[in-house]
C-alpha positions in Angstrom: 0.0 0.0 0.0 1.4 3.4 -0.9 1.6 6.1 1.8 2.2 9.7 0.9 5.1 11.5 2.6 4.4 14.0 5.3 5.4 17.6 4.6 9.1 18.1 5.2 10.0 14.4 4.9 12.9 13.5 2.6 13.0 10.1 0.8 15.8 7.9 2.0 17.9 6.4 -0.9 17.6 2.6 -1.1 21.4 2.1 -0.9 21.0 -1.5 0.4 18.7 -2.3 -2.5 21.2 -0.8 -5.0 24.0 -2.8 -3.4 22.0 -6.0 -3.7 21.3 -5.2 -7.3 25.0 -4.6 -8.0 25.9 -7.9 -6.2 23.3 -9.8 -8.2 24.5 -8.5 -11.5 28.1 -9.2 -10.6 27.2 -12.8 -9.9 25.4 -13.0 -13.3 28.3 -11.5 -15.1 30.9 -13.8 -13.5 28.8 -16.9 -14.3 28.6 -15.8 -18.0 32.3 -15.0 -18.1 33.2 -18.5 -16.8 30.9 -20.2 -19.3 32.4 -18.1 -22.2 36.0 -18.9 -21.2 35.2 -22.7 -21.0 33.5 -22.7 -24.4 36.4 -20.7 -26.0 39.0 -23.0 -24.6 37.2 -26.2 -25.8 36.6 -24.6 -29.3 40.3 -24.3 -30.1 42.3 -26.5 -27.8 42.0 -29.6 -30.1 43.4 -27.8 -33.2 47.1 -27.9 -32.3 46.8 -31.4 -31.0 45.3 -33.1 -34.1 48.4 -35.3 -34.7 48.1 -36.6 -31.1 44.4 -37.3 -31.5 45.1 -39.1 -34.8 47.7 -41.3 -33.2 45.6 -42.0 -30.0 42.5 -42.9 -32.0 44.4 -44.8 -34.7 42.8 -42.9 -37.6 44.2 -41.1 -40.7 44.7 -37.5 -41.5 41.4 -37.2 -43.4 39.4 -38.8 -40.6 40.9 -36.6 -37.9 39.9 -33.4 -39.7 36.3 -34.3 -38.9 37.0 -33.5 -35.3 37.1 -29.8 -36.4 34.5 -30.1 -39.1 31.9 -31.8 -37.0 32.2 -29.1 -34.3 32.1 -26.3 -36.8 28.9 -27.6 -38.5 27.2 -28.2 -35.2 28.0 -24.7 -33.9 26.9 -23.1 -37.1 23.5 -24.8 -37.1 22.9 -24.5 -33.4 23.9 -20.9 -32.9 21.1 -19.1 -34.8 18.4 -21.7 -33.9 19.1 -21.8 -30.2 19.6 -18.1 -29.9 16.2 -17.6 -31.5 14.7 -20.2 -29.1 16.2 -18.1 -26.2 14.2 -15.1 -27.4 11.0 -17.3 -27.3 11.4 -19.8 -24.4 13.6 -17.7 -22.1 17.3 -17.0 -22.3 18.3 -18.7 -19.0 16.3 -21.8 -19.8 18.0 -22.3 -23.2 21.4 -21.3 -21.8 21.1 -24.0 -19.1 20.1 -26.6 -21.7 23.0 -25.5 -23.9 25.6 -25.8 -21.1 24.2 -29.1 -20.0 24.6 -30.5 -23.5 28.0 -29.0 -23.7 29.1 -30.7 -20.4 27.8 -34.0 -21.7 29.7 -33.5 -24.9 32.9 -32.8 -22.9 32.4 -36.0 -21.0 31.8 -38.1 -24.1 34.9 -36.6 -25.7 37.0 -37.4 -22.6 35.8 -41.0 -22.6 36.1 -41.5 -26.4 38.2 -44.4 -27.5 37.3 -44.2 -31.2 36.8 -41.5 -33.8 33.0 -41.9 -34.1 32.6 -41.4 -30.3 34.8 -38.4 -30.3 32.8 -36.9 -33.1 29.6 -37.4 -31.2 31.1 -35.4 -28.3 32.3 -32.7 -30.6 28.8 -32.3 -32.1 27.3 -32.0 -28.6 30.0 -29.4 -27.7 29.2 -27.4 -30.8 25.7 -26.7 -29.6 27.2 -24.3 -27.1 27.9 -21.9 -30.0 24.7 -20.2 -28.9 26.2 -19.3 -25.6 27.5 -15.9 -26.7 24.3 -14.5 -28.3 22.3 -15.8 -25.3 24.8 -14.1 -22.9 24.6 -10.8 -24.8 20.8 -10.9 -24.6 21.0 -11.7 -20.8 23.4 -8.8 -20.3 21.0 -6.5 -22.2 18.2 -7.6 -19.9 20.0 -7.5 -16.6 22.9 -5.1 -16.6 22.8 -1.5 -15.3 22.6 0.8 -18.4 26.1 2.2 -17.9 27.6 -1.3 -17.8 25.9 -2.9 -20.8 28.6 -2.0 -23.5 31.5 -2.8 -21.2 30.0 -6.2 -20.1 29.2 -7.2 -23.7 32.7 -6.2 -24.8 34.4 -8.3 -22.1 32.3 -11.4 -22.7 32.6 -11.1 -26.5 36.3 -10.7 -26.4 36.6 -13.9 -24.3 35.9 -15.9 -27.4 39.2 -14.7 -28.8 41.0 -14.7 -25.4 40.0 -18.3 -24.7 41.0 -19.5 -28.1 44.4 -17.8 -27.8 44.8 -19.2 -24.2 44.1 -22.7 -25.5 47.2 -22.5 -27.7 49.2 -21.4 -24.7 48.2 -24.3 -22.4 47.9 -27.1 -24.9 51.6 -27.9 -25.0 52.4 -27.8 -21.2 49.2 -29.8 -20.4 50.0 -32.6 -22.8 53.6 -32.6 -21.7 53.1 -32.7 -18.0 49.6 -34.1 -17.5 49.2 -36.3 -20.5 46.9 -36.4 -23.6 43.7 -37.1 -21.7 44.0 -33.9 -19.6 43.0 -31.8 -22.6 39.6 -33.5 -22.5 39.1 -33.9 -18.8 39.8 -30.3 -17.9 36.8 -29.1 -19.9 34.5 -31.6 -18.1 35.5 -30.0 -14.7 35.2 -26.4 -16.0 32.0 -26.9 -17.9 30.4 -28.5 -14.9 31.4 -25.5 -12.8 30.0 -23.1 -15.4 26.7 -25.1 -15.5 26.2 -24.8 -11.8 27.2 -21.1 -11.8 24.6 -20.2 -14.4 21.9 -22.3 -12.7 22.5 -20.5 -9.4 23.2 -16.9 -10.6 21.3 -16.2 -13.8 17.6 -15.2 -13.5 15.0 -16.0 -16.2 14.3 -13.5 -18.9 11.6 -10.9 -18.7 11.8 -10.1 -22.4 10.2 -12.8 -24.7 9.1 -13.1 -28.3 5.9 -15.1 -28.6 5.7 -18.2 -30.8 8.2 -20.9 -31.8 9.9 -20.5 -35.2 8.5 -22.5 -38.1 10.0 -26.0 -38.9 10.6 -25.4 -42.6 12.8 -22.3 -42.2 14.7 -24.1 -39.4 15.4 -27.1 -41.6 16.4 -25.0 -44.6 18.7 -22.9 -42.5 20.4 -26.0 -41.2 20.6 -27.4 -44.6 22.4 -24.6 -46.4 24.7 -24.0 -43.5 25.8 -27.6 -43.5 26.4 -27.6 -47.2 28.3 -24.3 -47.2 30.6 -25.4 -44.4 31.2 -28.8 -46.0 32.4 -27.1 -49.1 34.6 -24.6 -47.2 36.1 -27.2 -44.9 36.4 -30.2 -47.3 36.6 -28.6 -50.7 40.4 -28.7 -50.8 40.4 -32.5 -50.0 37.6 -33.2 -52.5 39.0 -31.0 -55.2 37.4 -27.6 -55.8 36.2 -28.6 -59.3 35.1 -32.1 -58.4 31.4 -33.1 -59.0 31.0 -33.6 -55.2 32.2 -30.1 -54.3 30.2 -28.4 -57.1 27.1 -30.4 -56.2 27.2 -29.6 -52.5 27.9 -25.9 -53.3 24.9 -25.9 -55.6 22.8 -27.4 -52.9 23.9 -24.7 -50.5 22.7 -22.0 -53.0 19.4 -23.7 -53.6 18.7 -24.3 -49.9 19.7 -20.7 -49.0 17.3 -19.3 -51.6 14.5 -21.5 -50.3 15.3 -20.5 -46.7 15.2 -16.8 -47.7 11.7 -17.1 -49.2 10.5 -19.3 -46.4 11.6 -16.8 -43.8 9.9 -13.9 -45.6 6.6 -15.8 -45.6 6.9 -17.4 -42.2 4.7 -16.0 -39.4 7.4 -16.8 -36.9 10.8 -16.8 -38.7 14.0 -18.2 -37.2 15.8 -15.0 -38.4 13.7 -12.1 -39.4 15.2 -11.4 -42.7 13.8 -7.9 -42.6 16.6 -7.2 -40.1 19.1 -7.8 -42.9 17.8 -4.8 -44.8 18.9 -2.5 -42.0 22.2 -0.9 -43.0 23.6 -1.2 -39.5 22.9 -5.0 -39.5 24.2 -6.0 -42.9 27.3 -3.9 -42.6 28.0 -5.3 -39.2 27.6 -8.8 -40.5 30.0 -8.2 -43.4 32.5 -6.8 -40.9 32.0 -9.9 -38.7 32.8 -12.1 -41.8 36.1 -10.2 -42.3 37.0 -10.3 -38.5 36.2 -14.0 -38.3 38.4 -14.7 -41.4 41.2 -12.7 -39.8 41.1 -14.2 -36.3 40.6 -17.8 -37.2 42.9 -17.6 -40.2 45.5 -16.3 -37.7 44.9 -19.3 -35.4 45.3 -21.7 -38.4 48.5 -20.1 -39.8 50.6 -18.6 -37.1 51.1 -21.7 -34.8 52.0 -23.7 -38.0 54.6 -21.1 -38.9 56.1 -21.0 -35.4 56.5 -24.8 -35.3 57.6 -25.3 -38.9 61.1 -26.7 -39.3 62.9 -29.3 -41.3 64.6 -29.3 -44.7 62.9 -26.1 -45.9 63.9 -24.1 -42.8 60.9 -21.9 -43.2 59.5 -21.2 -39.7 60.9 -20.8 -36.3 61.1 -24.5 -35.4 59.6 -24.1 -31.9 57.9 -26.8 -29.8 54.2 -26.7 -29.2 54.8 -25.3 -25.7 57.2 -22.6 -26.9 54.8 -21.6 -29.7 52.0 -21.2 -27.2 54.1 -19.0 -24.9 55.1 -16.8 -27.9 51.4 -16.3 -28.6 50.7 -15.2 -25.1 51.2 -11.4 -26.0 48.5 -11.9 -28.6 46.1 -13.3 -26.0 46.9 -10.4 -23.7 46.1 -8.1 -26.7 42.7 -9.8 -27.1 41.9 -9.3 -23.4 43.1 -5.7 -23.4 41.0 -4.8 -26.5 37.9 -6.4 -25.0 38.4 -4.6 -21.7 39.0 -1.2 -23.3 36.0 -1.3 -25.7 33.4 -0.1 -23.3 35.7 2.7 -22.0 36.6 3.8 -25.5 32.9 3.9 -26.3 32.4 6.7 -23.8 34.5 9.0 -25.9 34.1 7.5 -29.4 31.0 6.0 -31.1 31.1 2.2 -31.6 31.6 2.8 -35.3 34.8 4.7 -34.6 35.9 2.1 -32.1 35.4 -0.5 -34.8 37.3 1.5 -37.4 40.1 1.9 -34.8 40.1 -1.8 -34.2 40.4 -2.6 -37.9 43.3 -0.2 -38.3 45.2 -1.6 -35.4 44.7 -5.2 -36.6 45.8 -4.1 -40.1 49.0 -2.6 -38.6 49.6 -5.9 -36.7 49.1 -8.2 -39.6 50.9 -5.9 -42.1 53.8 -5.9 -39.7 53.7 -9.6 -39.5 53.9 -9.9 -43.3 57.0 -7.8 -43.3 58.7 -8.8 -40.0 58.4 -12.4 -38.8 62.0 -13.7 -38.9 62.5 -13.4 -35.1 60.4 -14.4 -32.1 60.3 -10.9 -30.6 59.0 -9.6 -33.9 56.2 -12.1 -33.9 55.3 -11.3 -30.3 55.2 -7.6 -30.9 53.0 -7.5 -34.1 50.7 -10.3 -32.8 50.1 -8.2 -29.7 48.9 -5.4 -32.0 46.7 -7.7 -34.1 45.3 -9.3 -30.9 44.4 -5.9 -29.5 42.6 -4.8 -32.7 40.7 -8.1 -33.0 39.7 -8.1 -29.4 38.4 -4.6 -29.8 36.4 -5.6 -32.9 35.0 -8.8 -31.2 33.9 -6.7 -28.3 32.1 -3.9 -30.1 30.3 -5.8 -32.9 27.5 -7.2 -30.7 26.8 -3.8 -29.3 26.5 -2.3 -32.8 24.1 -5.0 -33.9 21.9 -4.7 -30.7 21.7 -0.9 -31.3 19.7 -1.6 -34.5 17.2 -4.3 -33.3 14.4 -4.4 -30.7 15.1 -6.3 -27.4 12.9 -9.2 -28.5 15.2 -9.8 -31.5 18.5 -9.6 -29.5 19.3 -13.3 -29.5 18.4 -13.9 -33.1 20.3 -10.9 -34.4 23.5 -11.4 -32.4 23.3 -15.2 -33.1 23.3 -14.5 -36.8 26.3 -12.1 -36.4 28.2 -14.8 -34.5 27.4 -17.3 -37.2 28.6 -15.1 -39.9 31.8 -14.6 -38.0 32.1 -18.4 -37.7 31.6 -18.9 -41.4 34.3 -16.2 -42.0 36.6 -18.1 -39.8 36.2 -21.3 -41.8 36.8 -19.4 -45.0 39.8 -17.5 -43.6 41.5 -20.7 -42.3 41.2 -22.4 -45.6 42.3 -19.4 -47.7 45.4 -18.6 -45.8 46.5 -22.3 -45.7 45.9 -22.4 -49.5 47.9 -19.2 -50.1 50.8 -20.4 -47.9 51.0 -23.8 -49.7 50.4 -22.3 -53.1 53.7 -20.5 -53.0 55.5 -23.7 -51.8 57.2 -26.5 -53.6 55.7 -29.5 -55.2 55.7 -31.2 -51.7 53.1 -28.6 -50.6 55.5 -27.2 -48.0 55.0 -23.4 -47.5 58.1 -21.2 -48.3 59.0 -17.9 -46.7 57.2 -16.2 -49.6 54.1 -18.3 -49.0 54.0 -17.4 -45.3 54.5 -13.7 -46.1 51.7 -13.6 -48.6 49.4 -15.5 -46.3 50.1 -13.0 -43.5 49.4 -10.2 -46.1 46.0 -11.9 -46.7 45.2 -11.6 -43.0 46.1 -7.9 -43.3 43.8 -7.7 -46.3 40.9 -9.1 -44.3 41.5 -6.4 -41.7 41.5 -3.7 -44.4 38.1 -5.0 -45.7 36.8 -4.9 -42.2 37.8 -1.2 -42.0 36.3 -0.3 -45.4 33.0 -2.0 -44.7 33.0 -0.6 -41.1 33.1 2.9 -42.6 29.7 2.2 -44.2 28.1 1.7 -40.8 25.8 4.7 -40.2 27.0 7.2 -37.6 24.4 9.1 -35.6 21.7 8.2 -33.1 20.7 5.0 -31.4 18.0 2.4 -31.2 15.7 3.3 -28.3 15.2 0.2 -26.1 12.0 0.1 -24.2 11.8 0.3 -20.4 11.0 -2.6 -18.1 7.4 -1.4 -17.7 7.0 -1.5 -21.5 8.3 -5.1 -21.6 11.8 -3.9 -22.7 15.2 -4.7 -21.4 16.4 -4.2 -17.9 19.4 -2.4 -19.4 17.3 0.4 -20.8 18.6 2.3 -23.8 21.9 1.3 -25.4 23.8 4.4 -26.0 25.8 3.5 -29.0 26.0 6.6 -31.1 24.5 4.8 -34.1 21.8 6.3 -36.3 18.2 5.4 -36.3 17.3 3.6 -39.4 14.7 5.0 -41.8 11.3 4.2 -40.4 10.5 2.0 -43.4 13.5 -0.2 -42.6 13.1 -0.3 -38.9 11.9 -3.6 -37.4 9.5 -2.9 -34.6 8.6 -5.5 -31.9 
């Protein structure tokens, strides 16, 4: 019951309530950070250990590549679908289910004694690709307005930080704790993340009514699977082979069918009208370039650092030494993600993104010119890491500025997926460029590595050029709690309001 104040009374600030609110959000944020780190570690830690996995499971080089391909396809399909379900069913509910599936996948992978069993575990792990868009949406719902951008920046950058950290710890862990430790550590960490999210994260107050249609979901999964099969296996199949051409044609046909199905669907998986918004489509193109840069980096640089033998092209380091040399890059990722929110107070996110692209360009350009000594690699990869960490951090904020709260999961899920596809393309392209300049034995030469590093710089330049097309101006006005909007209130992003005909209204 409401009582009016007597004349002369002064309201007492609810400092205890504010403190409780801050503590509650701190717990939510820490739970999301733990989950993000675990996912990022698991995503990349297997890559440098494929020869060990191949020997342990007694398979061949072609078979063991499916350890990466199965995970990639699973993450690509699960990310947009589960992110959309989070908007509908509740972000906490879907996040808990995702982390539970991820934990089971880690356990299956740890117990695997054959390639098929390990692939089952990797597919289950890939479902956690939706963790990031779900986390961004939860932050938008729960964070105080002045902490939204910084929180999203930190969590987003952890994908790159964790991936870089996995390269650092892979060597020492296998050396001192054995091969199986790489699979059992994620079981422990993912279990802890699952418990933390169950305990700390509240259920969503912002929902989108109605489950997405079955046909758009199936078509989306179909063209993503075909596309990623071509990107990841085309080199082995032969780019001009009937199999590659047929699967690529299937991707085109299914993508066209998906587009038309989504436009006609009453409850689409991805509202394709969002893609007409200039802020959204430009951000997705930047995400494609950033993904190609970062994951191309992870595919190429460790190989260069460990390369040795008759050609002499590379630094000839051990796995552990290569990981330690990449530590400055991981620090750069973390620094870029941490600074993104603070830079956003002085610069618009668009200018932060342009700054990030230019810093990454300087780093990869320097790497193309100077990579003969370990200290040169450490210095320029720190720059590229800082630029990429900054870009990872600011992209979700830019996307969320252009869409209503009820579309947060779907829009950021699509952006994360585009980044994943860009990563698959970048990894294959830089490997092909490096080997293309090599000898008949397909061993990269110094020129091959230099040109491949230049391709990474080129991706960063493309990111800067497309980023310049992102509108500069006002912001998307998020609704208040009382209107069914986000707990975060408005996102002050410095981005323009789209033309009313192009705006997607909830």
